[in-house]
C-alpha positions as CSV (number, residue, x, y, z in Angstrom):
1,M,132.3,190.5,132.4
2,E,132.7,193.4,134.7
3,T,130.4,195.4,136.7
4,V,128.9,198.7,136.1
5,N,128.2,201.2,138.6
6,F,125.6,203.3,138.3
7,E,127.9,206.7,137.3
8,Q,129.8,203.9,135.2
9,F,126.1,204.2,133.2
10,L,125.3,207.6,133.4
11,I,128.8,208.2,131.8
12,L,128.1,205.6,129.2
13,I,124.2,206.5,128.4
14,Q,126.1,210.1,127.7
15,T,128.0,208.6,124.5
16,P,126.7,208.8,121.5
17,G,127.5,205.6,120.5
18,W,125.0,204.1,123.2
19,W,122.0,205.8,121.9
20,F,122.9,204.8,118.3
21,Y,122.5,201.1,119.7
22,V,119.6,201.9,121.4
23,V,118.3,203.8,118.2
24,L,119.2,200.7,116.3
25,G,117.5,198.3,118.5
26,S,114.5,200.0,118.2
27,I,114.0,199.8,114.6
28,V,115.1,195.9,114.3
29,L,112.2,195.5,117.3
30,N,110.0,197.7,114.7
31,V,110.4,195.7,111.9
32,L,110.7,192.2,113.5
33,G,107.2,193.5,115.3
34,S,105.5,194.2,112.2
35,F,106.8,191.2,110.4
36,F,105.6,188.5,113.2
37,S,102.3,191.3,113.3
38,W,101.8,189.9,109.5
39,L,102.4,186.8,110.0
40,L,100.5,186.0,112.7
41,G,97.6,187.8,110.9
42,N,97.7,185.8,108.2
43,R,97.9,182.7,109.8
44,I,95.0,183.7,112.1
45,M,93.1,184.9,108.5
46,A,94.1,181.2,107.4
47,T,93.0,179.6,110.7
48,L,89.8,181.3,110.5
49,G,88.9,180.5,107.1
50,W,90.0,176.3,107.8
51,W,87.4,177.2,110.7
52,K,84.5,179.0,108.6
53,K,84.5,176.0,106.0
54,R,84.6,173.2,108.9
55,Q,81.7,175.2,110.2
56,D,80.3,175.0,107.0
57,L,80.5,171.2,106.5
58,E,79.3,170.7,109.9
59,N,76.3,173.1,109.3
60,Q,75.4,171.5,106.0
61,E,75.9,167.9,107.2
62,Y,73.3,168.7,110.3
63,K,70.9,170.1,108.0
64,K,70.6,167.0,105.9
65,E,70.2,164.9,108.5
66,L,67.4,167.5,109.8
67,D,66.1,166.6,106.8
68,D,66.5,162.9,106.5
69,L,65.3,163.1,110.4
70,L,62.0,165.0,109.0
71,S,61.4,162.3,106.2
72,N,61.2,159.3,107.6
73,P,58.9,158.7,111.0
74,Q,61.1,155.6,111.6
75,Q,64.3,158.1,112.3
76,F,62.8,159.3,115.8
77,K,62.7,156.4,117.2
78,M,66.7,155.0,115.3
79,F,68.0,158.1,116.8
80,S,66.5,158.1,120.2
81,E,67.5,154.8,120.7
82,E,71.4,155.2,119.6
83,E,71.4,158.3,121.9
84,V,70.7,155.9,124.6
85,R,73.0,153.6,123.2
86,L,76.0,156.6,123.1
87,R,75.3,157.7,126.6
88,L,75.6,154.2,128.2
89,K,78.6,152.8,126.5
90,G,79.4,156.3,127.6
91,S,79.0,155.6,131.3
92,E,80.3,152.7,131.1
93,Y,83.6,154.1,129.7
94,L,83.5,157.0,132.7
95,G,83.4,154.3,134.9
96,K,86.4,152.5,133.7
97,A,88.2,155.4,133.4
98,F,87.4,155.8,137.0
99,F,88.6,153.2,137.7
100,A,91.6,152.6,135.5
101,L,93.0,156.1,136.9
102,M,92.0,155.0,140.4
103,L,94.2,151.9,140.2
104,F,96.9,153.7,138.9
105,I,97.3,156.5,141.8
106,L,96.9,153.1,144.3
107,M,99.3,151.4,142.6
108,S,102.2,153.9,142.1
109,S,101.4,155.4,145.8
110,L,100.9,152.7,148.1
111,F,101.8,149.7,146.7
112,V,105.0,148.6,145.2
113,T,104.5,147.4,141.4
114,P,106.7,147.8,138.2
115,K,106.2,151.2,136.3
116,W,104.9,149.7,133.3
117,L,102.0,147.9,135.1
118,S,100.8,151.6,136.3
119,G,101.3,153.3,133.1
120,L,99.1,150.8,131.3
121,F,96.4,151.8,133.6
122,L,97.8,155.1,133.1
123,I,97.0,154.8,129.4
124,F,93.9,153.2,130.0
125,G,92.5,155.5,132.2
126,I,93.2,158.0,129.7
127,S,92.1,156.6,126.8
128,S,88.7,155.5,128.2
129,W,88.2,159.0,129.7
130,F,88.9,160.2,125.6
131,L,86.4,157.7,124.4
132,Q,83.8,158.5,127.0
133,V,83.9,162.5,126.2
134,K,83.5,161.6,122.3
135,L,80.5,159.1,123.0
136,F,79.0,161.9,125.0
137,S,79.3,164.7,122.4
138,A,77.7,162.1,119.8
139,A,75.2,161.6,122.3
140,N,74.8,165.5,122.5
141,Q,74.4,166.2,118.9
142,K,71.5,163.5,118.4
143,E,69.8,164.8,121.6
144,R,70.2,168.3,119.7
145,L,68.9,166.7,116.6
146,L,65.8,165.5,118.2
147,K,65.0,168.5,119.8
148,D,65.6,170.3,116.3
149,S,63.1,168.0,115.0
150,Y,60.6,168.0,117.8
151,T,60.1,171.8,117.4
152,I,60.3,172.2,113.5
153,L,57.4,169.2,113.5
154,G,55.3,170.9,116.6
155,R,55.6,174.8,114.4
156,E,54.2,172.8,111.3
157,R,51.6,171.1,113.0
158,G,50.3,174.1,114.8
159,R,49.8,172.3,118.3
160,P,52.2,171.3,121.3
161,L,54.2,168.8,121.2
162,D,53.5,165.4,122.6
163,K,55.8,164.0,125.1
164,D,55.6,160.9,122.9
165,G,57.4,162.4,119.7
166,P,56.0,163.4,116.4
């Protein structure tokens, strides 16, 4: 491919063939852009529909759990214990993830160890991290449910809430 200097470029853009290709290229880009924007719009709408259905199902499940919690006083104690259990288990997995990832860093940088061994610590650390995130989010959901039930019961009774619960 030969190089074109500025004078040759000026001569080239004066030809009608060059402008024909510019117009043709812009038409093709415009058609492709409108097609991809239509395709992207449909994908976004489908995703939003899926997300809305998922949120509606989660809200229905949350309301059902809240009704069950309000109808049974024993559920408060069980939910509180479940929240504490989830938080303790999440803390355990957070500690495991920390130590496994620290061992991975030490084994891969300071000590001469086989790569498969340090890889095992990496996999264990990452999986422990994801487990603790999942456990803490479940505990946060239980806590939110308990707080909402305390709020509803406090409104129904017309008095401030006790610290011991309903």
